[in-house]
C-alpha positions as MATLAB code, in Angstrom:
seq = 'MPSVLPEGDPAPADGSLPRSALDGVGKRPFGFYVHVPFCRVRCGYCDFNTYTATELGTAPGASRESYADAAIAEVRLARRVLGDADVPVQTVFFGGGTPTLLPPADLVRIVEAIDGEFGLADDAEVTTESNPDSVEAEDLVRLRDGGINRISFGMQSAVPHVLQVLDRTHDPRRVPQAVRWARDAGFDEVSLDLIYGTPGESSADWAASLDAALTCEPDHLSAYALIVEDGTALARQIRRGRVAMPDDDDLADKYLAADDALERAGLHWYEVSNWSRDPGSACRHNVLYWTGGDWWGVGPGAHAHVGGVRWWNVKHPSAYATRIGQGVSPAHGREVLDEETRRVERVLLETRLRDGLPTDVLDTAARDKLPHLVDRGLVEPTARAHGRVVLTRPGRLLADAVVRDLLT';
ca = [
     -53.152   13.132  -53.546;
     -53.935   10.607  -50.759;
     -57.392   10.817  -49.220;
     -56.218   10.547  -45.590;
     -54.690   13.693  -44.151;
     -51.972   13.584  -41.471;
     -52.603   15.167  -38.092;
     -49.855   17.769  -37.798;
     -50.168   21.036  -35.908;
     -52.923   23.620  -36.417;
     -52.306   25.911  -39.386;
     -52.785   29.689  -38.904;
     -56.017   31.082  -40.338;
     -54.165   33.640  -42.451;
     -51.833   31.006  -43.917;
     -48.729   32.822  -42.682;
     -45.381   31.029  -42.640;
     -42.429   31.334  -40.260;
     -39.723   33.765  -41.282;
     -37.318   30.835  -41.572;
     -39.497   29.345  -44.328;
     -39.731   32.616  -46.233;
     -35.973   33.128  -46.259;
     -34.755   31.966  -49.626;
     -38.169   31.950  -51.324;
     -37.547   32.636  -54.998;
     -33.991   31.302  -54.794;
     -35.181   27.706  -54.685;
     -37.173   26.023  -57.478;
     -40.868   26.888  -57.075;
     -43.992   25.347  -58.563;
     -47.755   25.060  -58.160;
     -49.698   21.840  -57.785;
     -53.419   22.296  -58.501;
     -55.617   19.458  -57.283;
     -58.833   19.034  -59.253;
     -60.874   16.515  -57.229;
     -63.585   15.587  -59.748;
     -64.020   12.216  -61.478;
     -66.790   10.712  -63.562;
     -66.429    7.413  -61.683;
     -64.275    6.283  -58.785;
     -61.719    3.692  -59.876;
     -61.620    0.649  -57.628;
     -57.903    0.950  -56.818;
     -57.851    4.717  -56.228;
     -57.182    6.168  -52.775;
     -56.877    9.790  -53.918;
     -59.017   12.644  -52.646;
     -61.556   12.527  -55.463;
     -65.328   12.818  -55.753;
     -67.979   11.969  -58.307;
     -70.961   14.198  -59.000;
     -73.134   11.659  -57.153;
     -70.963   11.844  -54.040;
     -70.892   15.638  -54.010;
     -74.545   16.204  -54.790;
     -75.441   19.886  -54.637;
     -73.232   20.859  -51.686;
     -72.456   24.608  -51.825;
     -69.022   25.289  -53.249;
     -68.484   21.700  -54.300;
     -69.414   22.114  -57.949;
     -67.075   22.061  -60.916;
     -68.595   25.376  -61.966;
     -67.238   27.212  -58.905;
     -63.909   25.425  -58.581;
     -61.730   27.681  -60.752;
     -62.734   30.814  -58.841;
     -61.849   29.172  -55.520;
     -58.498   27.957  -56.869;
     -57.662   31.431  -58.185;
     -58.486   32.896  -54.779;
     -55.965   30.510  -53.219;
     -53.333   31.555  -55.761;
     -53.883   35.135  -54.584;
     -53.588   33.983  -50.970;
     -50.237   32.400  -51.887;
     -49.047   35.735  -53.244;
     -49.987   37.522  -50.013;
     -48.327   34.878  -47.835;
     -45.086   34.833  -49.822;
     -44.852   38.604  -49.846;
     -43.096   40.720  -52.432;
     -40.291   38.306  -53.257;
     -39.715   37.613  -56.933;
     -40.853   33.992  -57.233;
     -40.834   32.863  -60.872;
     -42.973   29.753  -61.263;
     -41.013   27.012  -62.988;
     -43.697   24.319  -63.008;
     -47.477   24.025  -62.767;
     -49.130   20.625  -62.474;
     -52.870   19.960  -62.628;
     -53.568   16.617  -60.967;
     -56.631   14.849  -59.757;
     -59.083   13.475  -60.099;
     -59.475   14.354  -63.719;
     -58.480   17.979  -64.349;
     -59.839   17.915  -67.897;
     -63.365   17.432  -66.561;
     -63.142   21.192  -66.037;
     -63.701   23.320  -69.145;
     -60.381   24.225  -70.811;
     -61.141   27.883  -70.124;
     -61.130   27.218  -66.361;
     -57.727   25.520  -66.410;
     -56.371   28.352  -68.550;
     -57.794   30.968  -66.151;
     -55.906   29.323  -63.278;
     -52.665   29.356  -65.287;
     -53.254   33.016  -66.127;
     -53.820   33.815  -62.449;
     -50.531   32.134  -61.489;
     -48.765   34.048  -64.232;
     -50.406   37.300  -63.215;
     -49.577   36.971  -59.523;
     -46.106   35.428  -59.758;
     -44.962   35.274  -63.359;
     -44.228   32.064  -65.207;
     -40.597   31.402  -66.017;
     -39.831   31.669  -69.730;
     -39.369   27.897  -69.958;
     -42.095   26.966  -67.458;
     -43.456   23.424  -67.665;
     -47.266   23.461  -67.382;
     -48.796   19.986  -67.181;
     -52.291   18.638  -66.962;
     -53.280   15.069  -66.316;
     -56.139   13.782  -68.443;
     -58.171   10.661  -68.995;
     -58.327    9.734  -72.686;
     -62.136    9.920  -72.682;
     -62.297   13.331  -70.971;
     -61.057   15.437  -73.903;
     -61.899   16.107  -77.522;
     -59.529   17.482  -80.141;
     -60.810   21.037  -79.736;
     -60.278   20.892  -75.942;
     -56.611   20.112  -76.461;
     -56.233   23.018  -78.875;
     -57.721   25.364  -76.276;
     -55.453   24.017  -73.544;
     -52.333   24.347  -75.665;
     -53.272   27.827  -76.847;
     -53.829   28.744  -73.194;
     -50.260   27.936  -72.175;
     -50.492   24.304  -71.049;
     -47.562   22.642  -72.806;
     -47.384   19.131  -71.352;
     -50.095   16.482  -71.015;
     -50.137   13.147  -69.225;
     -52.792   10.622  -70.237;
     -53.936    7.960  -67.777;
     -53.710    4.932  -70.056;
     -53.093    2.310  -67.299;
     -53.551   -0.662  -69.677;
     -54.403   -1.494  -73.290;
     -56.252   -4.680  -72.315;
     -60.033   -4.414  -71.744;
     -60.312   -7.048  -68.996;
     -57.471   -5.391  -67.051;
     -59.131   -1.980  -67.341;
     -62.358   -3.571  -66.126;
     -60.699   -4.840  -62.920;
     -59.335   -1.312  -62.361;
     -62.816    0.181  -63.035;
     -61.363    2.280  -65.835;
     -64.083    3.213  -68.283;
     -62.184    4.444  -71.341;
     -61.873    2.473  -74.566;
     -58.158    1.624  -74.976;
     -58.453    2.526  -78.657;
     -59.063    6.093  -77.507;
     -55.474    6.488  -76.246;
     -53.660    6.729  -79.615;
     -56.415    9.027  -80.845;
     -55.974   11.351  -77.837;
     -52.186   11.355  -78.287;
     -52.581   12.206  -81.962;
     -54.951   15.067  -81.104;
     -52.428   16.356  -78.532;
     -49.628   16.321  -81.122;
     -51.858   18.077  -83.643;
     -52.690   20.703  -81.016;
     -48.985   21.461  -80.569;
     -48.091   19.557  -77.385;
     -44.368   18.821  -77.600;
     -44.369   16.745  -74.421;
     -46.834   13.861  -74.097;
     -46.671   11.345  -71.254;
     -48.528    8.092  -70.622;
     -49.201    6.392  -67.276;
     -49.345    2.604  -66.963;
     -50.117    0.304  -64.036;
     -48.791   -3.243  -63.814;
     -49.710   -6.134  -61.547;
     -53.497   -5.851  -61.773;
     -55.165   -9.119  -60.684;
     -55.672  -11.252  -63.783;
     -53.087   -9.415  -65.870;
     -50.830  -11.918  -67.642;
     -47.314  -11.272  -68.860;
     -48.747  -11.188  -72.390;
     -51.291   -8.579  -71.306;
     -48.534   -6.411  -69.885;
     -46.428   -6.808  -73.013;
     -49.438   -5.771  -75.107;
     -49.917   -2.644  -72.989;
     -46.253   -1.704  -73.299;
     -46.363   -2.240  -77.049;
     -49.519   -0.154  -77.409;
     -48.049    2.646  -75.317;
     -44.784    2.709  -77.251;
     -46.629    2.700  -80.569;
     -47.945    6.122  -79.479;
     -44.310    7.342  -79.269;
     -44.632    9.180  -75.940;
     -41.868   11.478  -74.716;
     -42.302   10.190  -71.172;
     -43.811    7.128  -69.543;
     -44.594    6.275  -65.939;
     -45.111    2.634  -64.943;
     -46.342    2.003  -61.421;
     -46.828   -1.284  -59.602;
     -50.408   -1.632  -58.426;
     -50.630   -0.845  -54.722;
     -53.692   -2.103  -52.883;
     -54.739    0.725  -50.577;
     -56.882    0.086  -47.495;
     -60.452    1.280  -47.887;
     -60.603    0.927  -51.657;
     -63.057   -1.249  -53.567;
     -60.144   -3.349  -54.814;
     -58.958   -4.008  -51.256;
     -62.450   -5.182  -50.332;
     -62.530   -7.523  -53.339;
     -59.179   -9.036  -52.341;
     -60.264   -9.401  -48.716;
     -63.376  -11.284  -49.878;
     -61.296  -13.560  -52.093;
     -62.833  -12.363  -55.344;
     -59.487  -11.364  -56.862;
     -55.904  -12.232  -55.963;
     -53.401   -9.998  -54.228;
     -50.610   -8.773  -56.553;
     -47.597  -11.097  -56.422;
     -44.173   -9.575  -55.690;
     -42.315  -11.856  -58.127;
     -44.812  -11.054  -60.874;
     -44.405   -7.330  -60.178;
     -40.618   -7.643  -60.417;
     -40.816   -9.552  -63.703;
     -43.138   -6.931  -65.171;
     -40.897   -4.079  -64.032;
     -37.928   -5.674  -65.786;
     -40.016   -6.280  -68.908;
     -40.993   -2.609  -68.900;
     -37.421   -1.440  -68.443;
     -36.248   -3.656  -71.318;
     -38.997   -2.501  -73.681;
     -38.625    1.175  -72.815;
     -34.850    1.152  -73.173;
     -35.162   -0.478  -76.587;
     -37.582    2.276  -77.564;
     -35.177    5.017  -76.472;
     -36.807    5.880  -73.137;
     -34.380    5.905  -70.199;
     -35.112    5.717  -66.488;
     -34.514    8.834  -64.422;
     -36.572    7.776  -61.389;
     -37.445    4.223  -60.421;
     -40.938    4.393  -61.964;
     -40.336    7.000  -64.671;
     -38.656    6.992  -68.081;
     -38.087    9.851  -70.549;
     -36.796   10.193  -74.093;
     -34.120   12.653  -72.974;
     -33.399   14.743  -69.852;
     -35.547   17.562  -71.208;
     -38.581   15.273  -71.279;
     -38.360   14.351  -67.589;
     -41.258   15.677  -65.519;
     -39.646   18.744  -63.976;
     -42.515   19.203  -61.537;
     -41.988   15.775  -60.009;
     -38.232   16.325  -59.947;
     -38.961   19.475  -57.927;
     -40.756   17.285  -55.355;
     -38.035   14.672  -55.277;
     -35.231   17.203  -54.794;
     -36.825   19.259  -52.015;
     -38.003   22.317  -53.943;
     -40.839   24.634  -52.915;
     -44.389   24.259  -54.153;
     -47.800   25.589  -53.245;
     -50.615   23.050  -53.347;
     -53.955   24.510  -54.437;
     -57.284   22.750  -53.922;
     -59.019   20.336  -51.534;
     -56.543   18.067  -49.755;
     -53.567   19.515  -51.650;
     -50.180   19.396  -49.913;
     -47.570   22.157  -50.063;
     -43.982   22.716  -48.982;
     -42.034   25.948  -48.604;
     -38.667   26.222  -46.880;
     -39.060   23.207  -44.602;
     -42.719   23.841  -43.705;
     -45.247   21.355  -45.053;
     -49.009   21.856  -44.892;
     -52.188   20.368  -46.319;
     -55.638   21.711  -47.111;
     -59.018   20.548  -45.842;
     -60.247   17.569  -47.853;
     -63.804   18.214  -48.897;
     -64.477   20.604  -51.792;
     -67.330   22.229  -49.883;
     -65.185   22.864  -46.784;
     -62.408   24.161  -49.024;
     -64.696   26.560  -50.881;
     -66.243   27.796  -47.612;
     -62.858   28.731  -46.175;
     -61.766   30.399  -49.387;
     -65.053   32.326  -49.506;
     -64.474   33.566  -45.960;
     -60.983   34.766  -46.826;
     -59.467   32.132  -44.539;
     -56.603   29.830  -45.429;
     -57.869   26.375  -46.438;
     -54.888   24.763  -44.651;
     -55.995   22.057  -42.219;
     -52.667   21.336  -40.574;
     -48.932   21.679  -40.972;
     -45.555   20.577  -39.694;
     -42.192   22.286  -39.466;
     -39.567   19.802  -40.579;
     -36.428   19.586  -38.490;
     -33.047   19.008  -40.099;
     -33.033   15.267  -39.411;
     -36.483   14.798  -40.967;
     -35.387   16.715  -44.050;
     -32.243   14.578  -44.291;
     -34.264   11.358  -44.020;
     -36.629   12.563  -46.736;
     -33.689   13.257  -49.013;
     -32.532    9.665  -48.555;
     -36.052    8.366  -49.235;
     -36.505   10.357  -52.438;
     -33.119   11.034  -54.005;
     -31.975    7.416  -53.729;
     -34.670    6.623  -56.316;
     -33.224    9.048  -58.886;
     -30.842    8.215  -61.721;
     -28.627   11.064  -60.555;
     -28.535    9.426  -57.146;
     -28.064   10.645  -53.580;
     -24.919   12.517  -52.507;
     -23.109   10.315  -50.023;
     -22.505   13.264  -47.701;
     -26.259   13.208  -46.899;
     -25.730    9.819  -45.226;
     -24.595    9.406  -41.664;
     -21.392    7.497  -40.883;
     -23.187    4.202  -40.229;
     -24.952    4.366  -43.598;
     -21.752    5.224  -45.475;
     -20.129    2.183  -43.895;
     -22.889    0.018  -45.419;
     -22.187    1.121  -48.995;
     -19.501   -1.546  -49.712;
     -21.962   -4.246  -48.664;
     -24.681   -2.798  -50.924;
     -22.177   -2.646  -53.775;
     -21.142   -6.261  -53.174;
     -24.806   -7.306  -53.306;
     -25.122   -5.581  -56.674;
     -27.723   -3.073  -55.472;
     -25.636    0.116  -55.706;
     -23.288    1.140  -58.496;
     -19.640    0.470  -57.587;
     -18.764    4.105  -58.316;
     -20.630    5.237  -55.172;
     -17.482    5.998  -53.188;
     -15.454    7.456  -56.028;
     -18.192    9.706  -57.393;
     -19.748   10.550  -54.049;
     -23.259    9.478  -55.074;
     -25.465    6.482  -54.289;
     -26.953    5.282  -57.603;
     -29.121    2.177  -57.755;
     -28.286   -0.634  -60.138;
     -31.078   -2.312  -62.057;
     -31.490   -5.011  -59.338;
     -31.270   -2.185  -56.809;
     -34.270   -0.494  -58.371;
     -36.294   -3.638  -57.717;
     -35.273   -3.424  -54.047;
     -35.206    0.362  -53.708;
     -37.271    0.346  -50.518;
     -34.965   -2.221  -48.928;
     -31.874   -0.195  -49.888;
     -33.376    2.914  -48.320;
     -34.206    0.977  -45.143;
     -30.584   -0.199  -44.962;
     -29.352    3.358  -45.298;
     -31.669    4.662  -42.577;
     -31.346    1.940  -39.928;
];
């Protein structure tokens, strides 16, 4: 959840959506994203809309204690805005921040509110992110008993000096313990997040992190190249010459090392940065994003999309809680996406998927470029015959360049 909001157009105070957006609601995949903006410490690389207790102080409405009530009020606003349509919720995703800094009972209350207002699909995927040091065994039991059935731990690295550069405070030995607790609590789907390319991380360090992660036998793993975001502590350190900028060749080598290790362990890529043990272990909530589904974003700075209308909430927890308390939509701005923008976004997102992008989404000029991309080894040679653009392994390394070719 990036900390900088786009401009957009003013959003109506009642949160209402155009009739064109409401047409088809309930017929498209629908989920909830719940942004929990609290962290114990701010990681040096993080550009998300998050706050520590020190930053928030005692601002009214900004406390963890009041957050669940405000989030539930927004869920009820969503029900009013979407009307009487039957909208079964297929996915719920608690992101942050660190959602598990809230008491398990608060996360469960939010899930119960979503179920009560909309109804969870029988096979709904309900995920929470968690830092390994933010939960105890009994917390995980309460979360699982409360209907949360998937958990994603922010491991990032197994190497202490790498975690130190990232300002991550957990003991890497805590990760296997947290995974074991999650399994004991009944979580069938456990995911781990890793970051590669941290300044000072050697190839051996990265191999050690991969090995440690795979020893935990996750069902899903995300591996993201470190991106240095403007305004972060890490960006300031690089600007001052205290640490080195990530190197593109090093990032590519580490991506290939990850893909090799994960494939050997039985985890297969389904999106450029994501691997799962089988199709059922893919993160369905993220797939909903990548394939243009509908979702309502709850919480400060959360983004939402319904039927071609995208909007985003005010950033600060206090401003968010004030609007909710006044019965006013927390939306700060919005944009109505035209057909060309929606087409471009499909190219940007679906090209990164293992299932690929249907070639009929491309314009004529882009389709004419496919033979060249195939000859360069970036797109599977079946693109024309099967009607889908699927990246090869080298193509995944140059996914952004492939997308640029297809859009220019």
